[in-house]
C-alpha positions as CSV (number, residue, x, y, z in Angstrom):
1,M,-25.2,166.3,-147.9
2,R,-25.0,169.6,-145.6
3,A,-22.4,171.7,-147.0
4,A,-20.8,174.8,-145.2
5,V,-20.3,177.6,-147.4
6,D,-18.4,180.8,-147.1
7,V,-20.7,183.1,-148.8
8,M,-18.2,186.5,-148.1
9,G,-15.0,185.0,-149.1
10,G,-13.6,185.5,-152.4
11,D,-12.4,188.7,-155.5
12,H,-16.4,187.9,-156.4
13,A,-18.1,187.4,-152.9
14,P,-20.9,187.3,-152.2
15,E,-22.5,187.7,-155.6
16,A,-20.5,185.0,-157.2
17,V,-20.8,182.5,-154.0
18,L,-24.3,183.1,-154.2
19,Q,-25.2,182.3,-157.7
20,G,-23.5,179.6,-157.6
21,C,-25.0,178.1,-155.0
22,W,-28.2,178.6,-157.0
23,Q,-26.8,176.8,-159.9
24,A,-25.7,174.1,-157.6
25,A,-29.7,173.8,-156.7
26,P,-31.0,171.1,-159.6
27,M,-28.4,168.8,-158.1
28,L,-29.5,168.7,-154.7
29,G,-32.0,166.7,-153.4
30,E,-34.6,166.9,-150.7
31,Q,-32.3,165.8,-147.8
32,D,-29.4,168.3,-148.9
33,V,-29.0,171.4,-146.9
34,V,-26.5,174.6,-148.1
35,Y,-25.9,176.8,-145.1
36,L,-25.5,180.4,-146.6
37,I,-22.8,181.7,-144.0
38,G,-22.4,185.5,-144.0
39,D,-24.2,188.9,-144.1
40,P,-27.6,187.9,-143.2
41,A,-29.5,190.7,-145.0
42,V,-27.5,189.7,-148.1
43,C,-28.1,186.2,-148.5
44,E,-31.6,186.4,-147.5
45,S,-32.3,189.4,-150.3
46,G,-30.1,187.5,-152.5
47,L,-32.3,184.3,-151.9
48,Q,-35.5,186.2,-152.1
49,T,-34.3,187.7,-155.6
50,S,-33.3,184.3,-156.8
51,E,-35.5,182.6,-159.5
52,L,-35.5,179.5,-157.4
53,P,-39.0,177.7,-156.9
54,A,-40.0,177.4,-153.3
55,E,-39.1,173.7,-152.7
56,K,-35.3,174.5,-153.8
57,K,-35.4,177.7,-151.9
58,S,-36.1,175.5,-148.9
59,I,-32.2,173.8,-149.2
60,F,-30.6,176.8,-148.3
61,R,-30.6,178.4,-144.8
62,I,-29.1,181.4,-143.2
63,V,-25.9,181.5,-140.6
64,P,-25.4,185.3,-139.6
65,A,-21.5,185.6,-139.6
66,T,-20.8,189.3,-138.0
67,Q,-16.7,189.2,-139.4
68,V,-15.3,188.5,-142.7
69,I,-11.2,188.0,-142.8
70,G,-9.7,189.9,-145.8
71,M,-7.5,188.2,-148.6
72,D,-5.4,190.4,-147.4
73,E,-4.8,189.0,-143.6
74,S,-2.8,187.5,-142.1
75,P,-4.3,184.3,-141.4
76,V,-3.5,183.1,-138.0
77,E,-4.1,186.2,-136.4
78,A,-7.5,186.4,-138.2
79,V,-8.3,183.3,-137.5
80,R,-8.0,184.2,-134.1
81,G,-9.3,187.6,-133.8
82,K,-12.3,187.3,-135.9
83,P,-14.1,183.9,-134.0
84,N,-17.5,185.1,-135.4
85,S,-16.1,185.1,-139.0
86,S,-17.8,183.3,-142.0
87,I,-14.7,181.0,-142.2
88,N,-14.3,180.1,-138.8
89,I,-18.0,179.6,-138.9
90,M,-17.7,177.3,-141.7
91,A,-14.9,175.6,-139.7
92,K,-17.2,175.2,-136.3
93,M,-20.2,173.8,-138.0
94,T,-17.9,171.0,-139.8
95,A,-16.0,170.0,-136.7
96,A,-19.1,169.5,-134.6
97,G,-20.7,167.7,-137.1
98,E,-23.6,170.3,-138.4
99,A,-22.5,170.5,-141.6
100,D,-20.6,167.6,-143.9
101,V,-18.4,169.6,-145.6
102,A,-17.1,173.1,-145.8
103,I,-16.6,175.7,-148.5
104,S,-14.7,178.8,-149.1
105,A,-13.2,181.1,-152.2
106,G,-11.7,183.2,-149.1
107,N,-8.1,183.4,-147.9
108,T,-6.4,180.2,-148.6
109,G,-4.1,180.4,-145.2
110,A,-6.9,181.4,-143.4
111,C,-9.0,178.2,-144.2
112,V,-6.0,176.0,-143.5
113,A,-5.5,177.7,-140.1
114,A,-9.3,177.3,-139.3
115,A,-9.6,173.7,-140.5
116,Q,-6.5,172.6,-138.4
117,L,-7.7,174.8,-135.6
118,R,-11.0,173.6,-135.2
119,M,-11.2,170.0,-137.4
120,R,-7.8,169.0,-136.2
121,T,-5.3,166.7,-138.4
122,L,-6.8,162.7,-138.6
123,P,-5.1,160.1,-137.0
124,G,-1.4,159.6,-137.8
125,V,-1.3,162.3,-140.2
126,S,1.2,164.9,-139.7
127,R,0.5,167.9,-141.9
128,P,-2.7,168.8,-144.1
129,G,-2.2,169.5,-147.5
130,I,-4.4,171.1,-150.2
131,A,-4.9,168.2,-153.5
132,V,-5.5,170.3,-157.0
133,I,-6.8,168.9,-160.1
134,F,-4.7,169.9,-163.0
135,P,-6.9,169.2,-166.0
136,T,-5.2,167.4,-169.3
137,F,-5.8,166.1,-172.6
138,H,-4.9,163.1,-171.0
139,G,-7.3,163.2,-168.1
140,P,-7.2,164.9,-164.2
141,V,-3.8,165.0,-162.9
142,I,-3.7,165.3,-158.8
143,M,-1.0,167.4,-157.3
144,C,-0.6,167.8,-153.8
145,D,0.3,170.3,-151.9
146,V,-0.4,173.1,-153.9
147,G,-0.1,176.1,-150.6
148,A,-0.9,174.7,-147.0
149,N,3.1,173.3,-146.2
150,P,5.6,175.3,-147.8
151,E,8.5,173.4,-146.1
152,P,7.3,170.2,-145.9
153,K,9.4,167.0,-144.3
154,P,10.0,164.0,-146.1
155,K,7.2,162.2,-144.1
156,H,4.6,165.3,-144.9
157,L,5.6,164.6,-148.5
158,M,5.1,161.0,-148.4
159,Q,1.8,161.0,-146.6
160,Y,0.3,163.3,-149.6
161,G,1.2,160.9,-151.8
162,L,-0.7,158.4,-150.0
163,M,-3.9,161.0,-149.1
164,A,-3.9,162.6,-153.1
165,A,-3.8,159.0,-154.0
166,G,-7.1,158.2,-152.3
167,Y,-8.9,161.2,-153.9
168,A,-7.8,160.2,-157.2
169,T,-9.6,157.1,-156.3
170,A,-12.4,158.4,-154.2
171,V,-13.2,161.4,-156.6
172,C,-11.7,160.9,-160.5
173,G,-12.1,157.2,-160.2
174,I,-8.6,156.5,-161.2
175,E,-7.8,152.6,-159.8
176,N,-4.0,152.1,-158.0
177,P,-3.2,155.7,-159.6
178,R,0.5,156.1,-160.5
179,V,2.0,158.9,-158.1
180,G,5.3,161.1,-158.4
181,L,7.9,163.3,-156.8
182,L,8.0,166.6,-158.8
183,N,11.9,167.1,-159.2
184,I,14.3,168.5,-161.3
185,G,15.2,165.3,-163.3
186,E,13.8,161.4,-163.2
187,E,17.0,159.9,-161.4
188,D,16.8,159.2,-157.7
189,S,19.6,161.2,-157.3
190,K,18.7,164.4,-158.0
191,G,17.2,167.5,-156.2
192,T,17.4,168.8,-152.9
193,T,18.0,166.7,-149.9
194,V,14.5,166.5,-148.8
195,A,13.4,165.7,-152.2
196,Q,16.1,162.8,-152.3
197,K,14.9,161.2,-148.6
198,T,11.3,161.6,-150.1
199,N,11.9,159.5,-153.0
200,K,13.2,156.8,-151.0
201,I,10.7,156.4,-148.4
202,M,7.9,156.6,-151.2
203,A,9.8,154.0,-153.1
204,A,9.7,152.1,-149.7
205,E,5.6,152.8,-148.9
206,K,4.1,149.4,-150.7
207,Q,0.8,151.4,-150.5
208,I,2.0,154.3,-152.9
209,N,2.2,153.0,-156.8
210,F,5.2,155.4,-156.6
211,I,6.6,155.6,-160.3
212,G,9.8,157.6,-159.0
213,N,10.9,161.3,-159.6
214,V,8.9,163.4,-162.5
215,E,9.6,166.7,-163.5
216,G,7.2,169.7,-164.7
217,R,6.6,168.6,-168.2
218,D,5.5,165.3,-167.3
219,V,2.4,167.2,-165.7
220,F,0.5,166.9,-169.1
221,K,2.2,163.7,-170.9
222,G,-0.4,161.3,-169.3
223,K,2.4,159.6,-167.4
224,V,1.5,160.7,-164.2
225,D,-1.9,160.7,-162.0
226,V,-0.5,161.9,-158.7
227,I,2.6,164.5,-158.1
228,V,3.9,165.0,-154.8
229,C,5.8,168.6,-154.1
230,D,6.0,171.0,-151.8
231,G,3.4,173.9,-151.5
232,F,5.7,176.7,-152.7
233,V,6.6,175.0,-155.8
234,G,2.8,173.6,-156.0
235,N,1.4,176.8,-155.8
236,I,3.5,178.6,-158.2
237,L,2.8,175.6,-160.8
238,L,-0.7,175.8,-160.5
239,K,-0.6,179.7,-161.2
240,F,1.7,179.5,-163.7
241,F,-0.5,177.1,-165.6
242,E,-3.6,179.1,-164.7
243,G,-1.8,182.1,-166.6
244,T,-0.7,180.2,-169.5
245,V,-3.7,179.1,-170.1
246,E,-5.7,182.1,-169.9
247,S,-2.9,184.0,-171.8
248,L,-3.1,181.4,-174.9
249,F,-6.6,181.4,-175.7
250,R,-7.0,184.9,-175.3
251,E,-4.1,185.9,-177.6
252,M,-5.3,182.8,-180.4
253,G,-8.5,184.5,-180.3
254,T,-7.2,188.2,-180.6
255,G,-4.9,186.9,-183.1
256,L,-7.5,184.9,-185.1
257,K,-9.9,188.0,-185.7
258,K,-7.4,190.1,-186.7
259,D,-5.0,188.0,-188.8
260,V,-7.8,185.5,-190.4
261,P,-11.1,186.5,-189.4
262,D,-13.0,184.2,-192.0
263,L,-11.3,181.2,-190.4
264,M,-11.7,182.4,-187.1
265,G,-15.7,181.6,-187.3
266,R,-15.1,178.3,-188.6
267,I,-12.7,176.9,-185.5
268,S,-14.0,179.2,-183.0
269,P,-16.0,175.9,-181.8
270,A,-12.7,173.5,-181.5
271,I,-10.9,176.4,-179.8
272,K,-13.8,176.4,-177.6
273,S,-13.5,172.8,-176.7
274,V,-10.0,172.5,-176.1
275,Q,-10.3,175.4,-173.9
276,S,-13.1,173.9,-171.8
277,K,-10.7,170.4,-171.3
278,L,-8.4,172.7,-169.5
279,D,-10.7,174.9,-167.7
280,W,-10.1,174.5,-163.8
281,R,-13.6,175.7,-163.1
282,D,-15.0,172.7,-164.0
283,Y,-13.1,170.2,-161.4
284,G,-14.8,173.2,-158.2
285,G,-12.4,173.7,-155.2
286,A,-9.3,171.9,-153.7
287,P,-9.7,169.2,-150.8
288,L,-7.7,169.9,-147.8
289,L,-6.4,166.3,-147.3
290,G,-6.1,165.4,-143.8
291,V,-8.2,167.3,-141.8
292,G,-11.0,165.7,-139.3
293,G,-14.0,166.5,-142.2
294,H,-14.1,167.9,-145.7
295,C,-12.9,171.3,-146.3
296,L,-13.0,172.3,-150.3
297,I,-10.9,175.8,-150.9
298,C,-11.7,177.4,-154.1
299,H,-9.6,179.6,-156.2
300,G,-9.9,183.3,-154.9
301,S,-11.1,184.5,-158.2
302,S,-14.0,181.8,-158.5
303,D,-17.2,182.9,-160.7
304,A,-20.3,181.1,-159.9
305,R,-19.3,178.2,-162.0
306,A,-16.4,177.6,-160.0
307,I,-18.7,177.3,-156.8
308,R,-21.2,175.2,-158.5
309,N,-19.0,172.8,-159.5
310,T,-17.3,172.6,-155.9
311,I,-21.0,172.1,-154.2
312,R,-20.9,169.0,-156.6
313,V,-17.6,167.8,-155.7
314,G,-18.7,168.5,-152.2
315,Q,-21.5,165.9,-152.5
316,Q,-18.9,163.2,-153.8
317,L,-16.9,163.6,-150.8
318,S,-19.5,163.8,-148.2
319,K,-20.4,160.2,-150.0
320,S,-16.7,158.8,-149.7
321,D,-15.1,157.3,-146.8
322,I,-11.9,158.7,-148.1
323,N,-11.2,159.9,-144.9
324,Q,-11.8,156.4,-142.9
325,K,-9.5,155.3,-145.9
326,I,-6.7,157.5,-145.3
327,V,-6.8,157.0,-141.5
328,E,-6.1,153.1,-142.6
329,K,-3.6,153.6,-144.7
330,I,-1.5,156.1,-142.5
331,Q,-2.0,153.4,-139.6
332,K,-0.4,150.8,-142.1
333,C,2.3,153.0,-143.5
334,V,6.3,151.9,-143.0
335,P,7.6,153.9,-139.9
336,V,9.4,157.4,-140.9
337,E,10.7,159.7,-138.6
338,E,9.7,162.8,-138.7
């Protein structure tokens, strides 16, 4: 695997990104390469002060980037106005075949724009979508889209179902994943006009194991493996989930320490075990499905652990033939109007 990593992107960059790369070193082989894209002085200093053995340091190669796209910048304007930014260089290297996977915790919109501009979309794909893994007690649930396309058309949503199902099989090992459409009710007649039309075309597409509409509460019931939704709703649901989990365990810890301190010590391992099963950092970055290459978009607040696991996912993607399978499935689709 050759990974192009945006060292400058993210709330905790560049330190967390570099530490995540060092933590990923043990899982990387002699043939693997990680390109550190960013301020060369920062990257070189980090590499030299790391405690990696010489043979592991040789895996990392520094690619200078003279510009950085901020988290609050306009995505398209920044991508066009900062050609030498770490995000742009990351996408260019992947598009040129110099890297197998692009990884960034930077500006999500800029990552999507750079990937579409440089890497293009796969043949037949109308719009790319971000597929994120929701950790649940019943196993992973993949949701697509969570931010790339806030106002999709029915055809886009149908293709998200196809692509996310392929990802569920390739990376999560879920055979014939159950695909549901996120809606306000299970009945086919529920929801907006777009939702109703999407329900019909997904039901007609035999390549999708479509189980119909699902509701927000079904995410954690083990009822579905892939959930399709627009990027606006998906992004809100994702961040609601993250905030709920974080607040829940923080309040549990605070309350137990205060009210039953003797009990806290005994049940702390159990709480940590449950918390670890719901930790999004263990699943790494989210793939931008439908582009001509592999692009993993990390949470803006990603720490070293999340970056390390994103590199692991990058290994899985680079070894898979998911993009070829997506193209083949799109070609076999029942024709649908835009």
